[in-house]
Each structure stands twice: as structure tokens, then as C-alpha cells.
C-alpha positions in Angstrom: 0.0 -0.4 0.2 1.5 3.5 -0.8 0.0 6.3 1.2 0.6 9.6 0.0 -0.4 13.1 0.5 -0.7 15.9 -2.1 0.3 19.9 -1.2 0.1 20.6 2.7 -1.1 17.3 4.3 1.0 15.2 6.2 1.5 11.5 4.9 0.0 8.5 6.8 2.6 6.1 7.6 3.1 2.9 9.3 3.4 -0.8 9.7 1.6 -4.0 10.6 2.7 -6.3 11.8 3.0 -9.7 9.7 4.6 -12.7 9.7 8.0 -12.9 7.5 6.2 -15.1 4.6 4.0 -12.5 4.1 6.5 -9.7 3.3 8.2 -8.9 0.2 10.6 -6.3 -1.2 9.9 -3.6 -3.3 13.0 -2.2 -5.1 13.5 1.5 -5.7 13.2 2.7 -8.9 11.3 5.7 -8.9 11.6 9.0 -8.0 8.0 8.7 -6.1 8.3 9.9 -2.6 5.5 7.7 -1.0 5.6 5.2 1.7 5.0 1.7 1.7 4.3 -1.0 4.0 2.8 -4.3 3.9 -0.6 -5.7 5.1 -2.9 -8.6 5.8 -5.2 -9.2 3.3 -7.6 -10.4 5.8 -7.4 -7.3 8.0 -9.0 -4.0 8.1 -6.7 -0.9 8.8 -7.8 2.5 10.4 -5.7 5.5 8.5 -5.8 8.8 9.9 -4.9 12.0 8.6 -3.3 15.0 10.8 -2.5 17.8 9.4 -3.7 21.7 10.2 -4.6 24.7 8.5 -4.6 24.0 4.8 -4.8 27.4 2.3 -6.0 24.9 -0.3 -7.4 21.9 -1.2 -5.5 18.9 -0.7 -5.6 15.3 -1.1 -4.4 12.1 -0.4 -5.1 8.4 -1.9 -4.2 4.7 -0.8 -3.1 2.9 -3.6 -3.2 -1.2 -4.0 0.2 -2.2 -5.5 1.0 -5.7 -6.8 4.1 -7.3 -4.9 5.2 -9.7 -7.8 5.6 -6.9 -10.6 4.9 -3.6 -8.6 2.2 -2.7 -11.3 -0.6 -0.5 -10.2 -3.4 -2.5 -9.6 -6.4 -0.4 -7.8 -7.3 2.6 -5.9 -7.6 1.5 -2.3 -9.3 4.8 -0.4 -8.8 8.2 -1.5 -9.9 12.0 0.5 -9.8 15.7 0.2 -8.9 17.6 2.6 -7.2 17.4 5.7 -7.5 17.5 9.7 -8.7 14.3 11.8 -9.8 13.1 8.0 -10.4 8.8 9.0 -10.9 6.0 7.1 -11.0 2.4 7.5 -9.5 0.0 4.3 -8.1 -3.3 3.4 -7.0 -5.2 0.7 -10.5 -6.8 0.1 -14.5 -4.8 -0.2 -14.5 -6.0 3.4 -13.8 -3.2 5.1 -15.7 0.4 5.1 -13.3 2.7 2.9 -15.2 5.8 3.9 -13.5 9.2 4.7 -14.1 12.3 6.3 -12.0 14.9 4.7 -13.2 17.9 6.4 -10.4 20.4 6.5 -9.7 21.7 10.2 -8.5 25.2 10.9 -6.2 24.0 14.0 -2.4 24.7 13.9 -0.3 22.3 12.4 0.1 19.4 14.8 3.7 17.3 15.4 1.2 14.5 16.6 1.8 11.3 15.1 0.2 9.8 12.6 -1.2 6.4 13.0 -1.8 3.0 10.6 -3.6 0.4 12.7 -5.1 -2.9 11.8 -8.3 -3.1 13.6 -7.5 -6.7 15.0 -4.3 -5.2 16.8 -3.3 -1.8 16.0 0.1 -0.8 15.7 0.6 2.9 16.4 3.8 4.5 14.0 4.7 8.2 14.2 5.7 9.6 11.7 7.4 13.3 13.0 6.1 16.6 10.8 4.0 17.2 8.1 5.9 16.8 5.0 6.5 20.5 3.3 6.1 18.5 -0.8 4.2 15.4 -0.8 4.3 13.7 -3.9 1.4 11.5 -5.5 1.6 8.2 -7.1 2.9 8.6 -10.5 4.9 5.6 -11.8 3.9 1.8 -12.4 6.9 0.5 -10.1 6.3 1.6 -6.6 9.4 3.7 -4.8 10.5 2.2 -1.3 12.6 4.1 0.9 14.3 1.0 2.4 13.0 -2.5 1.5 10.2 -3.7 3.7 12.4 -6.6 4.9 14.7 -3.9 6.2 11.9 -2.9 8.6 11.5 -3.8 12.1 8.9 -6.0 13.0 7.5 -3.3 15.5 8.4 0.3 13.6 8.8 2.5 16.8 9.1 5.7 15.4 7.3 6.2 12.1 8.7 6.1 8.3 9.2 9.7 8.3 12.2 9.2 10.8 13.5 5.8 9.2 14.2 7.8 6.0 15.5 10.3 8.3 18.2 8.0 10.2 18.5 6.7 6.7 19.3 9.9 5.3 21.9 10.3 8.1 23.8 6.7 7.4 24.0 7.7 3.3 25.3 11.0 3.6 28.2 9.8 5.8 28.7 7.1 3.8 27.2 6.9 0.2 28.5 4.0 -0.9 26.3 2.1 1.4 23.0 2.2 -0.5 22.8 -0.7 -2.1 23.7 -2.7 1.2 21.4 -0.8 2.9 18.9 -2.2 0.8 19.9 -6.1 1.1 18.0 -7.6 3.9 21.0 -9.9 4.3 23.9 -7.2 4.7 25.0 -6.4 7.9 25.0 -2.6 7.0 20.8 -3.3 6.5 20.6 -5.4 9.8 22.5 -2.9 12.0 20.0 -0.2 10.6 17.1 -2.3 11.3 18.7 -2.6 14.8 20.0 1.2 15.3 16.5 2.2 14.4 14.6 0.8 17.4 16.9 2.3 19.8 17.9 5.0 21.3 16.9 8.2 19.0 18.0 10.8 21.6 21.3 10.4 19.2 23.8 13.0 17.7 24.3 12.2 14.2 28.0 11.3 14.6 26.6 9.0 17.8 23.8 7.7 15.5 26.7 6.8 12.7 29.3 5.9 14.9 26.8 3.0 17.0 25.9 1.7 13.2 29.3 1.4 11.9 29.9 -0.8 15.1 27.0 -2.6 14.2 27.7 -3.6 10.8 31.1 -4.6 11.8 29.4 -7.0 14.5 27.1 -8.5 12.2 30.0 -8.7 9.6 32.0 -11.0 11.5 29.6 -13.4 13.4 28.9 -11.4 16.6 26.5 -13.5 17.8 29.2 -16.1 17.7 32.1 -14.5 19.4 33.5 -15.8 22.9 33.0 -12.4 24.3 30.9 -9.3 23.3 30.2 -7.5 27.1 28.0 -4.6 25.8 27.6 -4.7 22.2 23.9 -3.8 20.8 22.8 -2.6 24.4 21.4 1.0 24.7 25.1 1.4 26.9 27.7 3.8 25.5 29.5 2.1 22.4 32.7 3.4 24.2 32.0 0.6 26.7 31.5 -1.8 24.5 33.8 -5.0 25.0 37.1 -4.2 22.8 36.2 -0.8 22.3 38.0 2.3 23.0 37.2 6.0 22.6 38.7 8.9 22.8 36.8 12.2 22.9 33.5 10.0 22.0 35.0 8.6 19.0 36.0 5.2 18.5 39.9 5.1 18.6 40.6 1.5 19.5 39.0 -2.2 18.4 41.1 -5.0 20.0 39.2 -8.2 19.7 42.0 -10.3 19.4 41.5 -14.4 19.2 37.2 -13.6 20.3 36.3 -16.3 17.3 35.4 -13.4 14.4 34.6 -14.7 11.2 33.8 -13.4 8.1 34.7 -9.5 6.8 35.4 -6.0 7.9 33.0 -3.9 6.5 34.4 -1.0 4.2 32.3 1.7 6.9 34.9 1.3 9.2 36.3 3.8 6.6 34.7 6.4 8.4 37.0 6.3 11.3 39.8 7.5 9.0 40.4 10.5 11.3 40.0 8.5 14.8 41.0 5.4 14.5 44.5 4.1 15.0 44.4 0.7 16.7 43.1 -2.1 15.3 44.1 -6.1 16.7 42.0 -8.8 15.8 45.0 -11.3 15.4 45.4 -14.4 17.3 48.1 -15.7 19.1 50.5 -18.3 17.9 49.3 -20.8 20.3 45.9 -19.2 20.6 43.0 -22.1 21.2 41.8 -23.1 17.7 38.0 -22.4 19.2 38.9 -18.9 20.0 40.8 -18.1 16.5 39.6 -15.0 14.5 38.8 -16.1 11.2 38.8 -13.8 7.8 39.8 -16.3 4.7 39.8 -13.4 2.3 42.5 -10.8 1.0 43.9 -7.8 2.8 41.1 -5.9 3.1 41.5 -2.7 0.8 39.5 -0.4 3.3 42.5 -0.3 6.3 44.5 1.7 3.1 41.6 4.3 3.7 42.6 4.3 7.5 45.2 7.4 7.3 45.8 7.7 11.2 46.2 4.0 11.7 49.2 3.4 14.1 48.9 -0.2 15.1 47.4 -3.0 12.7 47.7 -6.4 14.0 45.9 -9.4 11.8 48.2 -11.6 12.3 47.2 -15.7 11.9 43.8 -15.2 10.7 43.9 -17.2 7.2 44.5 -13.6 4.9 45.1 -14.5 1.4 46.0 -13.2 -2.2 48.9 -10.8 -2.8 48.8 -7.4 -1.1 47.6 -4.8 -3.5 50.2 -2.1 -4.7 49.1 0.6 -3.8 48.1 -0.2 -0.3 50.6 1.8 1.6 50.5 4.8 0.0 48.2 6.3 2.8 49.4 4.9 5.7 52.5 7.1 7.1 51.5 7.0 10.4 51.3 3.2 10.8 53.8 2.3 13.5 53.1 -1.3 14.2 52.3 -4.1 10.9 51.7 -7.7 12.2 50.7 -9.8 9.0 52.4 -12.7 9.6 51.2 -16.2 9.5 48.9 -16.2 7.3 48.7 -17.1 3.4 49.8 -13.7 1.8 51.2 -14.0 -1.9 53.2 -12.1 -4.1 55.7 -9.5 -4.0 56.5 -6.2 -1.5 54.5 -3.5 -3.0 57.4 -0.5 -3.8 54.3 1.4 -1.7 56.2 0.3 1.0 58.3 3.2 1.3 55.3 5.3 2.8 55.6 3.6 5.8 57.5 6.7 7.1 56.6 6.0 10.4 57.0 2.2 10.5 58.7 0.7 13.7 57.3 -3.1 13.6 57.0 -4.6 10.2 55.8 -8.5 10.8 55.3 -10.1 7.1 57.1 -13.9 8.0 55.7 -17.3 7.7 53.1 -16.1 4.6 53.7 -17.5 0.6 55.4 -14.4 -0.1 58.3 -14.2 -2.6 60.3 -12.3 -5.1 63.3 -10.1 -4.1 63.4 -7.6 -1.0 63.0 -4.7 -2.7 65.3 -1.4 -2.4 62.4 0.7 -1.2 63.1 -1.0 2.3 65.9 1.7 2.8 63.3 4.1 2.6 61.7 2.5 6.3 64.3 4.7 8.4 62.3 4.4 11.8 61.7 0.9 11.3 62.8 -1.4 15.0 61.7 -4.8 13.9 61.3 -6.3 10.2 60.5 -10.1 10.2 60.2 -11.6 6.6 61.3 -14.9 8.1 59.3 -18.4 6.1 58.4 -18.2 3.4 60.3 -20.9 2.2 57.6 -23.7 1.4 59.3 -27.4 0.6 56.0 -28.5 -1.4 54.1 -28.6 -4.1 53.7 -25.1 -4.5 57.1 -24.4 -5.5 57.4 -21.3 -3.5 61.0 -20.5 -2.7 60.1 -17.5 -0.2 62.0 -14.2 -0.9 64.9 -14.5 -3.2 68.0 -13.1 -4.8 70.5 -11.2 -2.4 69.8 -8.6 0.1 70.0 -4.7 -1.1 72.6 -2.5 -0.1 70.3 -0.1 0.6 69.2 -2.2 4.3 72.1 -0.6 5.8 70.1 2.7 6.1 68.0 1.3 8.7 70.2 2.4 11.5 67.5 2.0 13.9 67.0 -1.3 13.6 67.1 -3.8 16.3 65.8 -6.8 15.2 66.4 -8.4 11.4 64.5 -11.7 10.5 65.0 -13.0 7.2 65.6 -16.6 8.0 64.2 -19.8 6.2 63.8 -18.1 2.3 66.2 -18.2 -0.9 68.1 -15.6 -0.5 71.4 -15.6 -2.2 74.6 -13.8 -2.7 77.2 -12.3 -0.2 75.9 -10.1 2.6 76.4 -6.5 2.1 79.0 -4.7 3.6 76.2 -2.1 4.7 75.1 -4.2 7.0 77.7 -2.9 9.3 75.9 0.0 9.4 73.2 -1.5 11.6 74.6 -0.1 14.7 71.5 -0.4 17.0 70.9 -4.3 15.8 70.5 -6.5 18.8 69.0 -9.9 16.7 70.7 -10.9 12.9 68.6 -13.7 11.9 69.4 -14.9 8.6 69.6 -19.4 9.0 67.9 -21.5 6.2 69.2 -19.4 3.1 71.9 -19.4 0.5 74.2 -16.9 1.4 77.5 -17.4 0.2 81.5 -16.7 0.2 82.7 -14.6 2.9 81.5 -13.4 6.4 81.9 -9.4 6.5 84.2 -8.5 9.1 81.8 -5.5 9.4 79.9 -7.4 11.4 82.4 -7.3 14.2 81.5 -3.0 14.6 78.1 -4.5 16.0 78.6 -4.0 19.9 75.1 -3.9 20.2 74.2 -7.7 18.7 73.0 -10.6 21.0 72.2 -13.1 18.8 73.9 -14.1 15.3 72.5 -16.5 13.4 74.0 -17.3 9.7 73.4 -21.4 10.3 72.2 -23.5 7.4 73.7 -21.2 4.6 76.8 -21.9 1.7 79.7 -19.9 3.4 83.2 -20.7 2.8 84.8 -18.4 5.0 86.7 -17.9 8.0 85.5 -16.6 11.8 86.8 -13.2 11.1 88.9 -11.9 14.3 86.9 -8.3 14.5 83.6 -10.2 15.6 85.6 -10.8 19.1 84.4 -6.9 19.8 80.6 -8.4 19.7 80.6 -7.7 23.3 77.1 -8.4 23.9 76.9 -11.3 21.9 74.6 -14.6 23.9 74.2 -16.7 20.9 76.7 -17.1 17.9 75.5 -19.7 15.5 77.2 -20.9 12.4 76.5 -24.9 12.0 76.1 -26.4 8.7 77.9 -24.4 6.5 79.7 -27.0 4.9 78.1 -28.7 1.3 79.3 -31.4 -0.9 76.1 -32.8 -2.4 74.8 -32.7 -6.1 77.5 -30.9 -7.4 77.6 -28.1 -5.0 80.7 -27.7 -2.4 81.3 -24.8 0.1 83.5 -25.0 2.6 81.4 -24.0 5.2 83.6 -22.2 8.0 86.3 -23.3 7.9 90.2 -22.2 9.0 91.0 -22.0 13.1 89.3 -20.4 16.1 90.1 -17.6 16.7 91.3 -16.8 20.2 89.4 -13.0 20.1 86.1 -16.0 20.9 87.5 -15.6 24.6 86.1 -12.2 24.9 82.9 -12.6 24.4 82.0 -12.4 28.0 78.1 -12.7 27.7 78.0 -16.2 25.2 75.5 -18.6 26.1 75.9 -20.4 22.9 78.5 -21.3 20.7 77.2 -23.4 18.1 79.4 -24.2 14.9 78.8 -27.7 14.5 78.7 -29.2 10.8 81.4 -27.0 8.9 85.6 -27.6 7.9 86.9 -26.1 11.3 90.4 -27.3 11.7 93.4 -26.9 13.9 93.2 -27.5 17.7 90.5 -26.5 20.6 91.3 -23.1 22.0 91.5 -22.5 26.0 89.9 -19.0 25.1 86.8 -20.8 25.3 87.4 -21.8 29.2 87.0 -17.7 29.7 83.4 -18.0 28.5 81.9 -18.3 32.3 78.6 -17.8 31.0 78.5 -20.3 28.2 75.5 -23.6 28.5 76.1 -24.7 24.6 79.3 -25.8 23.2 78.2 -27.3 19.8 81.7 -27.8 17.1 80.9 -31.6 16.4 81.9 -33.0 12.9 84.6 -30.5 12.0 88.2 -31.7 11.7 89.3 -30.3 15.1 91.8 -31.4 17.3 92.7 -32.0 21.0 93.3 -32.5 23.5 89.9 -31.0 25.2 91.4 -28.3 27.5 90.7 -28.4 31.4 89.3 -24.9 31.4 86.1 -25.5 30.2 85.4 -26.4 33.4 85.4 -23.3 33.9 82.2 -22.6 32.1 80.3 -23.8 35.4 76.8 -23.2 33.5 77.7 -25.5 30.5 74.8 -28.2 30.0 76.1 -29.7 26.3 79.4 -30.3 25.1 79.3 -32.3 21.8 82.9 -32.6 20.4 82.3 -35.8 18.4 83.4 -36.5 14.8 86.3 -34.5 14.7 89.9 -35.1 14.9 90.8 -35.7 18.2 92.9 -38.5 19.2 91.2 -41.4 21.3 94.0 -40.8 23.8 92.4 -37.1 25.1 89.3 -38.4 26.7 86.5 -35.7 28.2 88.5 -34.4 31.4 86.9 -35.2 34.6 86.0 -31.6 35.7 83.9 -31.2 32.8 82.2 -34.2 33.6 81.6 -33.3 36.8 80.1 -29.5 36.1 76.5 -29.8 37.9 74.2 -28.5 35.2 75.5 -30.8 32.4 73.5 -32.8 30.7 75.3 -33.9 27.5 78.8 -34.3 26.9 80.4 -36.3 23.9 83.4 -37.2 22.5 84.5 -39.7 20.3 
């Protein structure tokens, strides 16, 4: 039924409560501003016109529309005049269908218009009279919103319904199609918010709608914790939501069983939202993990003031769009590790001028580490590890040599490039990484000599270049890395499938004795020669000594028993003569778990 008034009369509006299978969606294909409601064909309804003083004749009509086609199939009732004009009508001929139509002289009223079935009345406030109502003129009906979107009990009338809709569309014009789809998160959120408080400012109404859309888009009913969500409480008190000056600034819902997708309307928070944390801890229970099996949402690139983004271990697929980072100059921490992201590093990464933490490890990415990485001069933690896949995918992870521009990252503290297919010689510019504390390069194809310039890294605590293709001695300059706790150079010797490398060869430098903080020394499975040096006995914090499978000679220095923290001493498969056994002092060390020598 369309109920529209001409001239200065107010429109009759309302909604009759009925069953879902008696409701149909009517498409919005006309510019007509009539109001549409669905009626029970077995009920009679009373329509009431509440108007005021009229300077000229006004008329109104109720028209029956066929649901399947939208065709105008007949007039139900009409009237002339305003004021308390009433008529009883229905979809059949069993109702009275008479109208008063007497013009009243009272001032315009704000009293709600009602449209109610005679069997079970439903009150539907409509707001103030329309200034320029439109008569029914088109073959297909006009719908402010699909009937399916309307709540079962309209509390505030269709005028208010349209007012709320217009507020939302003025903020997010691209949401119109989603609002017309009753199954969409945006439409479900609209139906919810329409039945809530209407004393909100436009900004509050929009904010609650976006949050509710986010809730429905991520299967909020199945969340582990959802305290406060979709209640009358302030949205700033909802679980995982934080606000700054009344605007949503943080969404923190890690491992909360979110599933689905992120609605594009969160882009409306581009000036306020600076934290999104929806990832999972690596060891989070599977029944609590968030799951977004989708490409990286492009809407995130519109959040220009975003500082923290955590989507680790949530199931992201596809590649990072080339221009994704162009507007994220404020981003400081990005966690996209342990997903299924593919493709190359986008060159727009150079726009991350504020980035401090960049984790892209545990994905399926490949290609070179591009020179644009050198623009990230604020970077402190870079993890691109574990992109190599030993499966049918043939993915080799990051390949080729490290760019010399990596030396520009003078604030870098952690560099983890392990488990890829990087090759070539380590660039000399790595000696410029003066803030570096952890350097993890294991399981790659780095070749040739160890750079002596790494000895300048006095803050370095962990150096792991194991399982590569090096042919190098240990530079004595490495004795200057006085903060070092772990030195791992094992398994660089290769003699297989036509490939040969000498690994770590030559004699152990006596400068190792200067590494007073060293706890783990692993140089096994290489081509070390010469005798075991006594200077290792000066490493009083040493816990792990792995020198097995080399060509080292004895005897085993008794001073190794000074390393009272030793737990493992592995010296087997060397050239140590059988007359040289393990010194008794080592065997009596209180922490010792394992000691082996041929």
C-alpha cells in the first residue's frame, strides 16, 4: 500500500505486524516519495490524517500495488482535505473504505500519524507533516527501504526511518545498495539501530551503526566475549572498543572467534581509529581464533591515522595490493605474519615513513627484498622469515641478494630473514646497523665470506647465519661483539649434488674468549681445523658448546670446566685422538646434561 498526500497534508505511515512469509521486498526504482507498507490481506486498517491549517485543497490516496511486479492494480481509498480525516480500508472489499476529509483550522500538529489494523493496532509515529509530498505517479513503487529491512514493530514511523537512513547515506553514500539488502550486515545494523535510542547526535548514530555493521559482518553472535555490544550502553563501553573524545579510537578483539569480513564503513573512522588488533596468538585455542579467509581488506588503506594493525594468523590470502601503503604514513606497527599472503613486496612500502615493526613472516610471499626497504628509517623490527615452502607450490620465499639499502636502517634492532631463498654475499652495509640486537639469517643460500664489518655491531646479542652456503673463516673482529649471547654458524659445509662449499673453515680465533656474555656457541658441521682453543674456558656464562663434525684436534682443555653453566658439550666426529678423553672436571659440572667425544 502506498499512502501519499498532496500539497500540505502529512503522509500517513506505519507498519502492520505480520509474518515474514507475507512480506516482500519492493525495489526502489522511482523518484516518487510515497511510503510503502505490507498489509495482512485478512485485516482491516484505520488510516488517520493529522494535518493543520490548509490554504488550498489537498488530497490523499491509498493505492494497492502488486508485490511481484510492482504494478498499480487499484485504488483502495482516497480523501480530500486534512485534519482528522479517517477511513477504514483493507486489501479486500470487506472494509468500510469511507473517509471524512473535513478541513480543520487548527495549527499544524506534531502528533504522530497512525496506521493500525483493526484487529491488532500498531502505532507508528511519523514526525512533522511533509512540505512537498508526491502523488503516486509511476508504474513501479518507490521504497525508502525494502520492507524486509524494517523492524517487525516500527516505533518511530517511516519519516524517522528515512531520516536515519539519510543520515547514514550522507556519511557513507556507497552504502545504499548494502542497506537495500536485508541480509547485509549494514542492513541488519540499520534495523537494530532504528529500534534503539533516538536521542543521539548524528555522529553517535553513525558510529553505533558502523560498530553494529562490524558486529554482524564478523558473526558477532558467535563471539567468545561480546559484553555490551548491541545494547543501549554507550558504544565506548562495549568490549574491545575504546574511544577518544567520544570517537572510536581502538578495536581490540584478538582471538575472539570473529569470522567473516570487515565492512567498508569502518573507513568513516579514518581520522579517529588508530588501533585495530584482530589477530591471534600463535598458540591461541583453535575454537577461539579469529578467521578472515579473504584478501587484505582494501578499506584498511583508507585509515590514514592508523598506527597499529594486527591481523596475524587469521587466514588472509592473496597478495598485498600495490598501492596499499600509500596513505599509511602514520602506521607504526604492522603484524600480518602467519597468513597465506602471496606475491611481492609492493613498492608503496616506501610510504611507511613511521613504521617501527613490520612482520610479514610465515606467509607465501616471494620475489626480492626491494630497495625501497631502505626508506623505512624508523624501522626497529623487520620479520620476513619463513616464506620458503618445501611443497608442491614451488614457493621459494624471498630470493636474490640483500639490497645495499638495508644499511640505511640504522634504528633496526631485530632483522629476521630466516627460512627463505636469499643468496649472494652479505652486503658490507650491514655493518652500519649499529642498533642491531638480533640478526637471524639461517636457512638461506648466502655465500662466500662473512663480512668483517659485523664486528662493529657492539649491541648485537644474537647472530645466526647457520644452514647457508658460506665459505669463510671467522673474522677475529667478531670478538668485538661484546654483547653477543648466541653465535650460530653451524651447517655451512656442503658437498652434495655437485655443489661444494667449505663452510666455516680455518682455526677458531682466540678473540672468541672476549665474548664474556656468550651462552650458546654452535659451529658444528663445518670445516674447522686446528686445536681446541683454551680461550673458550673464559666464557663463564656458556651453556651450549657444539663443535661436533669438524676437523678439530685435541686435547680438550681442562679450563673448559671453568664454564660452570655448561649443559651440553658436543665434540664428537672431529680429529681428536682417542687418548684425549673428556676431562673429569667437565664431567662433574653441576648443570651438565650431555657431553660427547669420540
